gemmi code that builds the backbone of each chain (N, CA, C; Angstrom):
import gemmi

chains = {
    "A": [
        ("MET", (0.844, -1.197, -0.005), (-0.003, 0.003, -0.001), (0.880, 1.236, 0.000)),
        ("LYS", (0.519, 2.209, -0.804), (1.319, 3.434, -0.788), (0.681, 4.521, 0.079)),
        ("SER", (-0.242, 4.093, 0.954), (-0.900, 5.092, 1.806), (0.051, 5.653, 2.860)),
        ("ILE", (1.102, 4.889, 3.213), (2.115, 5.397, 4.162), (2.845, 6.578, 3.511)),
        ("TRP", (3.192, 6.420, 2.249), (3.857, 7.446, 1.457), (2.970, 8.698, 1.352)),
        ("LEU", (1.671, 8.470, 1.092), (0.734, 9.585, 1.026), (0.615, 10.282, 2.369)),
        ("ALA", (0.573, 9.488, 3.450), (0.471, 10.068, 4.795), (1.687, 10.947, 5.075)),
        ("GLY", (2.863, 10.507, 4.615), (4.084, 11.319, 4.780), (3.972, 12.642, 4.068)),
        ("LEU", (3.427, 12.627, 2.847), (3.223, 13.872, 2.090), (2.248, 14.802, 2.818)),
        ("VAL", (1.176, 14.202, 3.368), (0.193, 14.984, 4.122), (0.883, 15.631, 5.332)),
        ("GLY", (1.712, 14.840, 6.025), (2.379, 15.328, 7.225), (3.338, 16.480, 6.924)),
        ("VAL", (4.188, 16.301, 5.897), (5.155, 17.353, 5.539), (4.399, 18.620, 5.080)),
        ("GLY", (3.353, 18.415, 4.286), (2.532, 19.565, 3.844), (1.900, 20.263, 5.044)),
        ("GLY", (1.389, 19.477, 6.005), (0.773, 20.052, 7.202), (1.767, 20.856, 8.016)),
        ("SER", (2.976, 20.358, 8.068), (4.055, 21.061, 8.765), (4.305, 22.428, 8.114)),
        ("ILE", (4.405, 22.445, 6.795), (4.634, 23.700, 6.053), (3.453, 24.659, 6.234)),
        ("GLY", (2.235, 24.111, 6.114), (1.040, 24.946, 6.287), (0.973, 25.564, 7.681)),
        ("ALA", (1.268, 24.773, 8.720), (1.221, 25.269, 10.091), (2.270, 26.363, 10.298)),
        ("LEU", (3.468, 26.187, 9.707), (4.508, 27.219, 9.831), (4.107, 28.495, 9.112)),
        ("MET", (3.469, 28.367, 7.941), (2.982, 29.553, 7.219), (1.955, 30.308, 8.087)),
        ("ARG", (1.033, 29.536, 8.688), (-0.009, 30.159, 9.528), (0.622, 30.848, 10.737)),
        ("TYR", (1.634, 30.203, 11.342), (2.332, 30.799, 12.478), (3.041, 32.084, 12.062)),
        ("GLY", (3.689, 32.063, 10.896), (4.384, 33.247, 10.394), (3.415, 34.401, 10.163)),
        ("ILE", (2.251, 34.100, 9.574), (1.249, 35.145, 9.327), (0.687, 35.662, 10.648)),
        ("SER", (0.509, 34.763, 11.607), (0.020, 35.190, 12.925), (1.023, 36.120, 13.611)),
        ("ARG", (2.326, 35.794, 13.511), (3.375, 36.652, 14.094), (3.416, 38.017, 13.398)),
        ("ALA", (3.275, 37.997, 12.072), (3.299, 39.257, 11.308), (2.098, 40.120, 11.672)),
        ("THR", (0.939, 39.480, 11.931), (-0.268, 40.207, 12.310), (-0.062, 40.912, 13.641)),
        ("VAL", (0.495, 40.174, 14.596), (0.764, 40.743, 15.934), (1.795, 41.885, 15.810)),
        ("ALA", (2.844, 41.662, 14.988), (3.918, 42.648, 14.828), (3.383, 43.950, 14.218)),
        ("SER", (2.377, 43.842, 13.347), (1.837, 45.066, 12.722), (0.670, 45.630, 13.529)),
        ("ARG", (0.494, 45.134, 14.760), (-0.528, 45.646, 15.714), (-1.947, 45.549, 15.166)),
        ("LYS", (-2.176, 44.537, 14.376), (-3.533, 44.248, 13.901), (-4.133, 43.187, 14.833)),
        ("PRO", (-5.476, 43.141, 14.966), (-6.090, 42.086, 15.784), (-5.747, 40.695, 15.210)),
        ("ALA", (-5.635, 39.703, 16.102), (-5.198, 38.371, 15.708), (-6.129, 37.740, 14.668)),
        ("TYR", (-7.433, 38.103, 14.717), (-8.371, 37.430, 13.795), (-8.142, 37.853, 12.343)),
        ("TYR", (-7.421, 38.954, 12.098), (-7.073, 39.324, 10.717), (-6.242, 38.205, 10.066)),
        ("GLY", (-5.291, 37.700, 10.835), (-4.433, 36.632, 10.308), (-5.216, 35.362, 10.037)),
        ("THR", (-6.105, 35.004, 10.991), (-6.922, 33.799, 10.824), (-7.817, 33.932, 9.590)),
        ("LEU", (-8.419, 35.118, 9.440), (-9.287, 35.361, 8.278), (-8.493, 35.213, 6.974)),
        ("LEU", (-7.289, 35.789, 6.973), (-6.467, 35.737, 5.754), (-6.142, 34.288, 5.364)),
        ("VAL", (-5.673, 33.477, 6.315), (-5.312, 32.080, 5.949), (-6.548, 31.285, 5.546)),
        ("ASN", (-7.666, 31.523, 6.249), (-8.865, 30.737, 5.927), (-9.448, 31.107, 4.566)),
        ("LEU", (-9.421, 32.388, 4.216), (-9.949, 32.806, 2.905), (-9.007, 32.351, 1.782)),
        ("ALA", (-7.708, 32.533, 1.986), (-6.758, 32.098, 0.953), (-6.850, 30.586, 0.731)),
        ("GLY", (-6.937, 29.822, 1.829), (-7.036, 28.361, 1.721), (-8.331, 27.927, 1.055)),
        ("SER", (-9.421, 28.659, 1.308), (-10.712, 28.313, 0.706), (-10.685, 28.541, -0.810)),
        ("PHE", (-10.042, 29.624, -1.236), (-9.932, 29.881, -2.665), (-9.076, 28.802, -3.336)),
        ("ALA", (-7.972, 28.455, -2.691), (-7.058, 27.461, -3.277), (-7.720, 26.079, -3.359)),
        ("ILE", (-8.477, 25.668, -2.325), (-9.106, 24.342, -2.391), (-10.148, 24.326, -3.521)),
        ("GLY", (-10.806, 25.476, -3.743), (-11.743, 25.571, -4.866), (-11.042, 25.350, -6.191)),
        ("MET", (-9.873, 25.968, -6.344), (-9.086, 25.778, -7.569), (-8.739, 24.292, -7.761)),
        ("PHE", (-8.327, 23.651, -6.646), (-7.968, 22.221, -6.754), (-9.156, 21.379, -7.157)),
        ("ILE", (-10.353, 21.710, -6.630), (-11.562, 20.976, -7.023), (-11.816, 21.191, -8.505)),
        ("GLY", (-11.660, 22.431, -8.972), (-11.863, 22.724, -10.380), (-10.897, 21.974, -11.276)),
        ("PHE", (-9.648, 21.848, -10.809), (-8.627, 21.101, -11.555), (-8.793, 19.596, -11.471)),
        ("GLU", (-9.748, 19.153, -10.634), (-9.963, 17.721, -10.354), (-8.676, 17.064, -9.900)),
        ("LEU", (-7.961, 17.778, -9.016), (-6.669, 17.303, -8.529), (-6.804, 16.008, -7.737)),
        ("GLU", (-7.895, 15.907, -6.934), (-8.042, 14.774, -6.025), (-8.104, 13.448, -6.775)),
        ("SER", (-8.831, 13.436, -7.924), (-8.971, 12.171, -8.637), (-7.847, 11.960, -9.660)),
        ("GLU", (-7.272, 13.057, -10.179), (-6.291, 12.911, -11.251), (-4.837, 12.920, -10.782)),
        ("HIS", (-4.570, 13.609, -9.675), (-3.194, 13.700, -9.159), (-3.211, 13.466, -7.650)),
        ("VAL", (-3.276, 12.189, -7.275), (-3.505, 11.820, -5.871), (-2.398, 12.341, -4.957)),
        ("ALA", (-1.137, 12.172, -5.355), (-0.021, 12.570, -4.505), (0.039, 14.094, -4.339)),
        ("GLU", (-0.176, 14.822, -5.453), (-0.167, 16.292, -5.391), (-1.299, 16.793, -4.493)),
        ("TYR", (-2.478, 16.135, -4.598), (-3.586, 16.553, -3.766), (-3.297, 16.300, -2.298)),
        ("ALA", (-2.664, 15.151, -1.996), (-2.321, 14.832, -0.606), (-1.387, 15.890, -0.030)),
        ("PHE", (-0.383, 16.301, -0.823), (0.603, 17.259, -0.329), (0.025, 18.688, -0.253)),
        ("TYR", (-0.483, 19.187, -1.385), (-0.949, 20.577, -1.422), (-2.330, 20.768, -0.793)),
        ("GLY", (-3.241, 19.847, -1.087), (-4.625, 20.019, -0.625), (-4.813, 19.622, 0.826)),
        ("ILE", (-4.583, 18.320, 1.122), (-4.819, 17.831, 2.489), (-3.732, 18.350, 3.431)),
        ("GLY", (-2.480, 18.367, 2.948), (-1.358, 18.792, 3.794), (-1.290, 20.291, 3.974)),
        ("ILE", (-0.845, 20.990, 2.929), (-0.571, 22.435, 3.085), (-1.848, 23.223, 3.383)),
        ("LEU", (-2.892, 23.054, 2.564), (-4.095, 23.857, 2.812), (-4.781, 23.469, 4.113)),
        ("GLY", (-4.808, 22.163, 4.418), (-5.407, 21.735, 5.683), (-4.613, 22.264, 6.876)),
        ("GLY", (-3.283, 22.306, 6.743), (-2.440, 22.817, 7.828), (-2.492, 24.334, 7.923)),
        ("LEU", (-2.640, 24.992, 6.781), (-2.694, 26.463, 6.749), (-4.010, 26.963, 7.359)),
        ("THR", (-5.126, 26.394, 6.936), (-6.411, 26.846, 7.464), (-6.663, 26.202, 8.825)),
        ("THR", (-7.545, 26.810, 9.583), (-7.838, 26.312, 10.918), (-9.284, 26.566, 11.268)),
        ("TYR", (-9.871, 25.635, 11.994), (-11.244, 25.831, 12.437), (-11.344, 26.000, 13.944)),
        ("SER", (-10.370, 25.414, 14.665), (-10.400, 25.499, 16.134), (-10.174, 26.942, 16.597)),
        ("THR", (-9.192, 27.625, 15.989), (-8.904, 29.016, 16.380), (-10.115, 29.905, 16.098)),
        ("LEU", (-10.747, 29.690, 14.946), (-11.932, 30.460, 14.579), (-13.000, 30.339, 15.659)),
        ("ASN", (-13.258, 29.116, 16.142), (-14.315, 28.929, 17.123), (-13.979, 29.538, 18.467)),
        ("VAL", (-12.710, 29.454, 18.863), (-12.306, 30.106, 20.122), (-12.420, 31.630, 19.996)),
        ("GLN", (-12.100, 32.169, 18.800), (-12.244, 33.616, 18.589), (-13.706, 34.048, 18.671)),
        ("LYS", (-14.624, 33.210, 18.147), (-16.043, 33.536, 18.229), (-16.483, 33.628, 19.697)),
        ("VAL", (-16.021, 32.666, 20.501), (-16.355, 32.661, 21.934), (-15.817, 33.921, 22.611)),
        ("THR", (-14.551, 34.255, 22.296), (-13.905, 35.407, 22.927), (-14.609, 36.713, 22.551)),
        ("MET", (-14.963, 36.852, 21.255), (-15.643, 38.081, 20.830), (-16.987, 38.235, 21.515)),
        ("LEU", (-17.702, 37.138, 21.681), (-19.019, 37.192, 22.333), (-18.865, 37.559, 23.806)),
        ("ARG", (-17.881, 36.975, 24.467), (-17.634, 37.261, 25.887), (-17.271, 38.721, 26.092)),
        ("GLN", (-16.513, 39.267, 25.145), (-16.089, 40.662, 25.267), (-17.119, 41.639, 24.696)),
        ("GLU", (-18.284, 41.063, 24.324), (-19.411, 41.835, 23.822), (-19.045, 42.710, 22.621)),
        ("ARG", (-18.179, 42.166, 21.779), (-17.843, 42.872, 20.545), (-18.726, 42.323, 19.433)),
        ("GLY", (-20.036, 42.569, 19.588), (-21.029, 41.978, 18.720), (-20.878, 42.350, 17.258)),
        ("ARG", (-20.556, 43.626, 17.015), (-20.487, 44.054, 15.617), (-19.291, 43.416, 14.904)),
        ("VAL", (-18.154, 43.393, 15.609), (-16.978, 42.744, 15.034), (-17.274, 41.272, 14.770)),
        ("LEU", (-17.986, 40.630, 15.703), (-18.331, 39.212, 15.560), (-19.180, 38.983, 14.306)),
        ("VAL", (-20.177, 39.820, 14.089), (-21.046, 39.669, 12.910), (-20.236, 39.829, 11.623)),
        ("TYR", (-19.383, 40.867, 11.581), (-18.541, 41.074, 10.385), (-17.600, 39.878, 10.175)),
        ("TYR", (-17.034, 39.407, 11.282), (-16.090, 38.298, 11.195), (-16.779, 37.025, 10.686)),
        ("LEU", (-17.961, 36.758, 11.215), (-18.715, 35.571, 10.768), (-19.058, 35.677, 9.296)),
        ("ALA", (-19.529, 36.862, 8.882), (-19.908, 37.044, 7.479), (-18.692, 36.900, 6.567)),
        ("ALA", (-17.599, 37.580, 6.943), (-16.394, 37.515, 6.106), (-15.878, 36.077, 6.019)),
        ("THR", (-15.910, 35.350, 7.130), (-15.362, 33.991, 7.151), (-16.239, 33.036, 6.347)),
        ("TYR", (-17.548, 32.991, 6.679), (-18.382, 31.944, 6.088), (-18.874, 32.310, 4.691)),
        ("VAL", (-19.370, 33.536, 4.527), (-19.834, 33.940, 3.193), (-18.621, 34.111, 2.269)),
        ("GLY", (-17.604, 34.801, 2.790), (-16.393, 35.003, 2.002), (-15.715, 33.690, 1.656)),
        ("GLY", (-15.580, 32.802, 2.635), (-14.903, 31.517, 2.411), (-15.615, 30.684, 1.364)),
        ("PHE", (-16.949, 30.562, 1.501), (-17.695, 29.752, 0.541), (-17.681, 30.397, -0.841)),
        ("GLY", (-17.826, 31.713, -0.860), (-17.789, 32.424, -2.142), (-16.450, 32.249, -2.845)),
        ("LEU", (-15.363, 32.305, -2.076), (-14.035, 32.150, -2.686), (-13.789, 30.719, -3.155)),
        ("THR", (-14.342, 29.733, -2.413), (-14.242, 28.348, -2.891), (-14.968, 28.207, -4.218)),
        ("ALA", (-16.177, 28.779, -4.304), (-16.958, 28.715, -5.546), (-16.200, 29.413, -6.685)),
        ("ALA", (-15.642, 30.603, -6.382), (-14.897, 31.345, -7.402), (-13.662, 30.565, -7.855)),
        ("GLY", (-12.953, 29.968, -6.877), (-11.761, 29.158, -7.200), (-12.123, 27.965, -8.060)),
        ("ALA", (-13.248, 27.304, -7.719), (-13.696, 26.139, -8.488), (-14.030, 26.541, -9.911)),
        ("GLY", (-14.744, 27.666, -10.063), (-15.093, 28.165, -11.385), (-13.856, 28.450, -12.223)),
        ("LEU", (-12.898, 29.139, -11.612), (-11.643, 29.459, -12.307), (-10.874, 28.180, -12.648)),
        ("GLY", (-10.876, 27.227, -11.689), (-10.195, 25.957, -11.913), (-10.775, 25.183, -13.094)),
        ("TYR", (-12.119, 25.108, -13.165), (-12.777, 24.416, -14.274), (-12.401, 25.055, -15.606)),
        ("LEU", (-12.393, 26.402, -15.629), (-12.060, 27.124, -16.862), (-10.630, 26.812, -17.336)),
        ("LEU", (-9.682, 26.825, -16.357), (-8.289, 26.601, -16.701), (-8.005, 25.135, -17.013)),
        ("HIS", (-8.837, 24.247, -16.439), (-8.587, 22.808, -16.582), (-8.948, 22.309, -17.969)),
        ("THR", (-10.058, 22.842, -18.513), (-10.546, 22.293, -19.780), (-9.818, 22.912, -20.994)),
    ],
    "B": [
        ("MET", (13.013, 29.953, 18.350), (13.418, 28.920, 17.383), (12.878, 27.548, 17.789)),
        ("ARG", (12.928, 27.255, 19.100), (12.421, 25.962, 19.546), (10.908, 25.864, 19.283)),
        ("ILE", (10.222, 27.003, 19.402), (8.770, 27.005, 19.130), (8.519, 26.689, 17.662)),
        ("VAL", (9.356, 27.221, 16.755), (9.190, 26.978, 15.323), (9.351, 25.482, 15.019)),
        ("VAL", (10.370, 24.871, 15.592), (10.588, 23.427, 15.391), (9.399, 22.650, 15.973)),
        ("GLY", (8.952, 23.070, 17.146), (7.808, 22.409, 17.793), (6.547, 22.508, 16.947)),
        ("ILE", (6.284, 23.682, 16.368), (5.099, 23.871, 15.535), (5.202, 23.030, 14.260)),
        ("ALA", (6.410, 22.979, 13.683), (6.596, 22.152, 12.472), (6.288, 20.701, 12.772)),
        ("PHE", (6.793, 20.198, 13.904), (6.573, 18.792, 14.275), (5.105, 18.545, 14.620)),
        ("ALA", (4.518, 19.477, 15.404), (3.113, 19.323, 15.797), (2.190, 19.453, 14.588)),
        ("GLY", (2.557, 20.322, 13.635), (1.765, 20.473, 12.424), (1.779, 19.169, 11.604)),
        ("PHE", (2.939, 18.522, 11.573), (3.070, 17.225, 10.905), (2.099, 16.229, 11.551)),
        ("LEU", (2.149, 16.128, 12.888), (1.292, 15.180, 13.591), (-0.195, 15.527, 13.438)),
        ("GLY", (-0.513, 16.825, 13.465), (-1.911, 17.243, 13.333), (-2.489, 16.858, 11.979)),
        ("ALA", (-1.695, 17.105, 10.915), (-2.182, 16.789, 9.562), (-2.296, 15.270, 9.361)),
        ("ILE", (-1.313, 14.530, 9.872), (-1.363, 13.066, 9.765), (-2.580, 12.518, 10.532)),
        ("SER", (-2.842, 13.091, 11.704), (-4.000, 12.644, 12.497), (-5.293, 12.900, 11.741)),
        ("ARG", (-5.380, 14.076, 11.100), (-6.571, 14.407, 10.309), (-6.739, 13.402, 9.176)),
        ("TYR", (-5.625, 13.093, 8.524), (-5.653, 12.113, 7.429), (-6.076, 10.744, 7.947)),
        ("GLY", (-5.565, 10.370, 9.124), (-5.890, 9.072, 9.707), (-7.355, 8.969, 10.111)),
        ("VAL", (-7.895, 10.030, 10.709), (-9.314, 10.014, 11.122), (-10.207, 9.792, 9.906)),
        ("GLY", (-9.787, 10.306, 8.739), (-10.541, 10.106, 7.510), (-10.792, 8.644, 7.187)),
        ("PHE", (-9.878, 7.759, 7.616), (-10.033, 6.330, 7.335), (-10.936, 5.638, 8.359)),
        ("LEU", (-11.206, 6.313, 9.480), (-12.028, 5.703, 10.522), (-13.512, 5.868, 10.233)),
        ("PHE", (-13.826, 6.791, 9.318), (-15.213, 7.056, 8.997), (-15.501, 6.576, 7.569)),
        ("PRO", (-16.785, 6.330, 7.253), (-17.117, 5.973, 5.878), (-16.636, 7.049, 4.914)),
        ("ARG", (-16.139, 6.662, 3.754), (-15.599, 7.634, 2.795), (-16.660, 8.626, 2.337)),
        ("ALA", (-16.294, 9.879, 2.322), (-17.221, 10.932, 1.914), (-17.078, 11.222, 0.423)),
        ("ASP", (-17.192, 10.181, -0.396), (-16.963, 10.349, -1.838), (-18.124, 11.023, -2.538)),
        ("SER", (-19.216, 10.325, -2.601), (-20.288, 10.738, -3.504), (-21.496, 11.236, -2.715)),
        ("GLY", (-21.428, 12.485, -2.308), (-22.566, 13.063, -1.631), (-22.781, 12.536, -0.213)),
        ("ASP", (-21.866, 11.680, 0.263), (-21.978, 11.209, 1.628), (-21.671, 12.349, 2.588)),
        ("PHE", (-22.175, 12.223, 3.796), (-21.972, 13.266, 4.783), (-20.528, 13.230, 5.279)),
        ("PRO", (-19.859, 14.391, 5.335), (-18.440, 14.412, 5.745), (-18.256, 14.307, 7.255)),
        ("TRP", (-18.553, 13.111, 7.769), (-18.486, 12.882, 9.223), (-17.079, 13.105, 9.777)),
        ("ALA", (-16.065, 12.672, 9.030), (-14.698, 12.758, 9.548), (-14.290, 14.201, 9.819)),
        ("THR", (-14.511, 15.089, 8.829), (-14.128, 16.493, 8.994), (-14.950, 17.144, 10.101)),
        ("LEU", (-16.236, 16.772, 10.185), (-17.073, 17.328, 11.249), (-16.520, 16.932, 12.612)),
        ("PHE", (-16.200, 15.639, 12.760), (-15.634, 15.145, 14.027), (-14.338, 15.872, 14.365)),
        ("ILE", (-13.470, 16.034, 13.347), (-12.171, 16.682, 13.558), (-12.366, 18.131, 14.003)),
        ("ASN", (-13.221, 18.866, 13.301), (-13.383, 20.286, 13.608), (-14.075, 20.488, 14.941)),
        ("LEU", (-15.033, 19.607, 15.297), (-15.734, 19.771, 16.575), (-14.807, 19.406, 17.733)),
        ("SER", (-14.109, 18.267, 17.633), (-13.237, 17.857, 18.744), (-12.058, 18.824, 18.887)),
        ("GLY", (-11.538, 19.313, 17.762), (-10.430, 20.266, 17.820), (-10.837, 21.574, 18.479)),
        ("SER", (-12.081, 22.009, 18.234), (-12.570, 23.243, 18.832), (-12.724, 23.080, 20.349)),
        ("LEU", (-13.253, 21.911, 20.757), (-13.378, 21.623, 22.197), (-12.007, 21.651, 22.879)),
        ("LEU", (-11.034, 20.985, 22.256), (-9.700, 20.888, 22.852), (-8.992, 22.245, 22.882)),
        ("LEU", (-9.138, 23.043, 21.811), (-8.477, 24.350, 21.809), (-9.123, 25.281, 22.846)),
        ("GLY", (-10.443, 25.149, 23.048), (-11.117, 25.916, 24.096), (-10.538, 25.566, 25.456)),
        ("ALA", (-10.403, 24.261, 25.709), (-9.851, 23.808, 26.997), (-8.423, 24.300, 27.185)),
        ("LEU", (-7.638, 24.243, 26.115), (-6.238, 24.715, 26.168), (-6.206, 26.215, 26.451)),
        ("ALA", (-7.087, 26.987, 25.794), (-7.137, 28.425, 26.041), (-7.483, 28.714, 27.505)),
        ("GLY", (-8.404, 27.908, 28.058), (-8.767, 28.072, 29.466), (-7.589, 27.803, 30.390)),
        ("LEU", (-6.838, 26.755, 30.097), (-5.643, 26.426, 30.899), (-4.610, 27.539, 30.805)),
        ("LEU", (-4.464, 28.129, 29.620), (-3.477, 29.202, 29.436), (-3.890, 30.463, 30.216)),
        ("ILE", (-5.190, 30.728, 30.249), (-5.682, 31.890, 31.018), (-5.340, 31.715, 32.498)),
        ("ARG", (-5.506, 30.483, 32.999), (-5.188, 30.211, 34.412), (-3.696, 29.997, 34.635)),
        ("ARG", (-2.917, 30.147, 33.567), (-1.461, 29.923, 33.621), (-1.130, 28.520, 34.150)),
        ("ARG", (-1.961, 27.555, 33.755), (-1.696, 26.172, 34.135), (-0.907, 25.446, 33.050)),
        ("ALA", (-0.628, 26.142, 31.969), (0.157, 25.549, 30.880), (1.138, 26.618, 30.398)),
        ("PRO", (2.395, 26.234, 30.102), (3.366, 27.223, 29.612), (3.001, 27.726, 28.219)),
        ("VAL", (3.467, 28.944, 27.891), (3.127, 29.576, 26.619), (3.605, 28.738, 25.430)),
        ("TRP", (4.816, 28.167, 25.525), (5.331, 27.376, 24.397), (4.427, 26.181, 24.133)),
        ("PHE", (3.855, 25.613, 25.191), (2.965, 24.458, 25.016), (1.693, 24.896, 24.289)),
        ("GLY", (1.218, 26.089, 24.621), (0.034, 26.633, 23.943), (0.295, 26.804, 22.457)),
        ("GLU", (1.488, 27.326, 22.097), (1.831, 27.523, 20.687), (1.958, 26.195, 19.947)),
        ("VAL", (2.666, 25.256, 20.578), (2.933, 23.973, 19.898), (1.649, 23.147, 19.788)),
        ("ALA", (0.917, 23.004, 20.907), (-0.290, 22.167, 20.886), (-1.456, 22.891, 20.202)),
        ("GLY", (-1.567, 24.200, 20.413), (-2.694, 24.950, 19.859), (-2.466, 25.331, 18.409)),
        ("THR", (-1.464, 26.187, 18.181), (-1.177, 26.649, 16.812), (-0.680, 25.492, 15.946)),
        ("GLY", (0.194, 24.665, 16.512), (0.782, 23.579, 15.708), (-0.183, 22.431, 15.499)),
        ("PHE", (-0.483, 21.692, 16.572), (-1.274, 20.471, 16.404), (-2.745, 20.738, 16.056)),
        ("LEU", (-3.448, 21.459, 16.944), (-4.900, 21.639, 16.727), (-5.187, 22.490, 15.503)),
        ("GLY", (-4.309, 23.486, 15.246), (-4.473, 24.315, 14.057), (-4.364, 23.512, 12.769)),
        ("ALA", (-3.416, 22.574, 12.743), (-3.225, 21.743, 11.541), (-4.234, 20.607, 11.483)),
        ("PHE", (-4.673, 20.150, 12.670), (-5.658, 19.077, 12.735), (-7.008, 19.555, 12.157)),
        ("THR", (-7.462, 20.700, 12.638), (-8.737, 21.224, 12.118), (-8.490, 21.917, 10.782)),
        ("THR", (-9.550, 22.055, 10.014), (-9.408, 22.613, 8.650), (-10.633, 23.407, 8.266)),
        ("PHE", (-10.390, 24.519, 7.591), (-11.491, 25.330, 7.059), (-11.593, 25.147, 5.542)),
        ("SER", (-10.473, 24.833, 4.908), (-10.493, 24.655, 3.454), (-11.302, 23.409, 3.080)),
        ("ALA", (-11.098, 22.306, 3.803), (-11.849, 21.080, 3.495), (-13.338, 21.297, 3.752)),
        ("PHE", (-13.650, 22.030, 4.823), (-15.054, 22.331, 5.127), (-15.732, 23.025, 3.932)),
        ("ASN", (-15.091, 24.071, 3.419), (-15.685, 24.792, 2.292), (-15.683, 23.966, 1.011)),
        ("GLY", (-14.631, 23.175, 0.828), (-14.570, 22.306, -0.345), (-15.709, 21.299, -0.352)),
        ("GLN", (-15.941, 20.678, 0.814), (-17.021, 19.681, 0.914), (-18.390, 20.338, 0.731)),
        ("LEU", (-18.527, 21.519, 1.328), (-19.795, 22.248, 1.215), (-20.086, 22.550, -0.255)),
        ("TRP", (-19.061, 22.959, -0.976), (-19.201, 23.262, -2.396), (-19.591, 22.010, -3.190)),
        ("GLN", (-18.909, 20.893, -2.886), (-19.205, 19.653, -3.619), (-20.596, 19.134, -3.304)),
        ("MET", (-21.068, 19.306, -2.049), (-22.414, 18.895, -1.686), (-23.444, 19.748, -2.460)),
        ("CYS", (-23.157, 21.039, -2.604), (-24.057, 21.903, -3.363), (-24.049, 21.524, -4.858)),
        ("GLN", (-22.867, 21.146, -5.369), (-22.767, 20.709, -6.765), (-23.636, 19.479, -7.015)),
        ("GLN", (-23.698, 18.587, -5.985), (-24.500, 17.371, -6.115), (-25.955, 17.609, -5.683)),
        ("GLN", (-26.282, 18.874, -5.473), (-27.612, 19.309, -5.069), (-28.105, 18.667, -3.795)),
        ("ALA", (-27.159, 18.315, -2.904), (-27.512, 17.772, -1.588), (-27.643, 18.957, -0.632)),
        ("TYR", (-28.642, 19.824, -0.904), (-28.737, 21.082, -0.166), (-29.104, 20.882, 1.300)),
        ("ALA", (-29.973, 19.899, 1.592), (-30.363, 19.669, 2.986), (-29.154, 19.225, 3.791)),
        ("ALA", (-28.391, 18.255, 3.250), (-27.203, 17.755, 3.952), (-26.176, 18.879, 4.110)),
        ("ALA", (-26.017, 19.707, 3.065), (-25.070, 20.806, 3.124), (-25.449, 21.802, 4.219)),
        ("SER", (-26.747, 22.103, 4.332), (-27.209, 23.034, 5.361), (-26.960, 22.476, 6.750)),
        ("ILE", (-27.255, 21.184, 6.924), (-27.048, 20.554, 8.236), (-25.557, 20.550, 8.581)),
        ("TYR", (-24.736, 20.239, 7.584), (-23.285, 20.224, 7.804), (-22.777, 21.617, 8.198)),
        ("ALA", (-23.224, 22.631, 7.468), (-22.784, 24.002, 7.768), (-23.210, 24.413, 9.171)),
        ("LEU", (-24.498, 24.135, 9.512), (-25.007, 24.551, 10.823), (-24.287, 23.815, 11.966)),
        ("LEU", (-24.105, 22.494, 11.790), (-23.414, 21.729, 12.843), (-21.994, 22.241, 13.045)),
        ("SER", (-21.310, 22.568, 11.941), (-19.939, 23.045, 12.032), (-19.875, 24.426, 12.696)),
        ("MET", (-20.775, 25.331, 12.247), (-20.749, 26.711, 12.769), (-21.145, 26.766, 14.238)),
        ("LEU", (-22.310, 26.182, 14.571), (-22.829, 26.319, 15.932), (-22.220, 25.293, 16.875)),
        ("GLY", (-22.042, 24.056, 16.401), (-21.468, 23.012, 17.249), (-20.062, 23.352, 17.676)),
        ("GLY", (-19.249, 23.815, 16.729), (-17.868, 24.164, 17.055), (-17.795, 25.328, 18.035)),
        ("TRP", (-18.704, 26.256, 17.848), (-18.794, 27.426, 18.733), (-19.124, 26.979, 20.171)),
        ("GLY", (-20.186, 26.185, 20.271), (-20.616, 25.713, 21.594), (-19.564, 24.859, 22.279)),
        ("LEU", (-18.908, 24.012, 21.513), (-17.890, 23.127, 22.108), (-16.659, 23.927, 22.529)),
        ("ALA", (-16.287, 24.967, 21.752), (-15.170, 25.806, 22.151), (-15.489, 26.540, 23.457)),
        ("ALA", (-16.759, 27.004, 23.588), (-17.178, 27.677, 24.823), (-17.147, 26.695, 25.990)),
        ("ALA", (-17.639, 25.475, 25.772), (-17.641, 24.452, 26.824), (-16.202, 24.098, 27.211)),
        ("GLY", (-15.332, 23.976, 26.216), (-13.930, 23.646, 26.494), (-13.263, 24.751, 27.296)),
        ("LEU", (-13.559, 25.995, 26.947), (-12.973, 27.135, 27.651), (-13.424, 27.153, 29.117)),
        ("ALA", (-14.720, 26.932, 29.334), (-15.242, 26.905, 30.706), (-14.599, 25.753, 31.502)),
        ("TRP", (-14.443, 24.633, 30.850), (-13.851, 23.441, 31.466), (-12.383, 23.718, 31.827)),
        ("GLY", (-11.641, 24.296, 30.869), (-10.218, 24.588, 31.096), (-10.017, 25.632, 32.188)),
        ("ARG", (-10.913, 26.588, 32.254), (-10.785, 27.655, 33.260), (-11.056, 27.129, 34.655)),
        ("ARG", (-12.023, 26.198, 34.741), (-12.383, 25.672, 36.048), (-11.398, 24.610, 36.509)),
        ("GLY", (-10.748, 23.949, 35.544), (-9.839, 22.883, 35.892), (-10.520, 21.550, 35.727)),
        ("ALA", (-9.811, 20.608, 35.119), (-10.412, 19.342, 34.752), (-10.633, 18.440, 35.959)),
        ("SER", (-9.858, 18.623, 37.022), (-9.945, 17.698, 38.145), (-10.895, 18.201, 39.231)),
    ],
}
model = gemmi.Model(1)
for chain_id, residues in chains.items():
    chain = gemmi.Chain(chain_id)
    for i, (resn, *xyz) in enumerate(residues, 1):
        res = gemmi.Residue()
        res.name, res.seqid = resn, gemmi.SeqId(i, " ")
        for name, pos in zip(("N", "CA", "C"), xyz):
            atom = gemmi.Atom()
            atom.name, atom.element = name, gemmi.Element(name[0])
            atom.pos, atom.b_iso = gemmi.Position(*pos), 0.0
            res.add_atom(atom)
        chain.add_residue(res)
    model.add_chain(chain)
structure = gemmi.Structure()
structure.add_model(model)
structure.setup_entities()
C-alpha cells in the first residue's frame, strides 16, 4: 500500500502549512492588527485554493499532489479550532459588531471564494 | 526557534492525524456526509477551548500553547476542506445535507469551544 507514502506527504505539507499560519500570525501581531485578521487571511486564501484544486480535479487525477498541497498544506494552513475560540472570545467581550462582520467575512467570503476558485479551476482545466 | 521546530513537528502530527481520522469514517466520496471532517473540527474546537482556558489560568506554559494549539490543533482542524465539501455537496444538489453540515460546524464548534474554555478555566480535576 502506498498510503504510508501519502500520509508522509500529508504530514510534511501540514508542517509547512502550520509554519505559514504561524508566520502570518506573528506578522499580524507585529503590525498591531487584531489576531483574527491573520486567521481570516489564511482561511480565505485556503478556501480559494481548495476551490481551484476541485476545479482542476486534482483529487482524482493527481492523488499525490492533492495529498501534499490540498490535504497537507491547505489543511495545515487553514484552521477551524482558532476560529471557534475567537467567536467565543468576541461574544464574551461583547464585541457583537466585530463578531457579525467576522462571521460574514469567514463563512460567506470563504464559501464564495471556494466557488470562485472552483469556477476558475474548471475554466483553466478544460 | 524551539517554538518553530515544535510547531513544524506538531503540524506534521496534526495533519497526519486528520488524514488518519478520515479512514475511521465511511468515505465521503459521492454526496456522503463528511463525518470525519465534522468530528475533527468539533473535537479540535473543544480541545483548543480547554487549552485556552488552561493558558488563562497559567496552568500551561506559553510554548505548550503555541505547539499544541497553533501547531497540532491548528493543523488538525481545517477550514479549506469544510468549504470544499460544502461546495461539492451543493454541486450534487444535496442542499439539505449541506445546510445541516454548515449549521453543525458553525454552531457546534462554537458551543464546544465555549464548553472547552469553561472546562479549562475551572480545571479538569
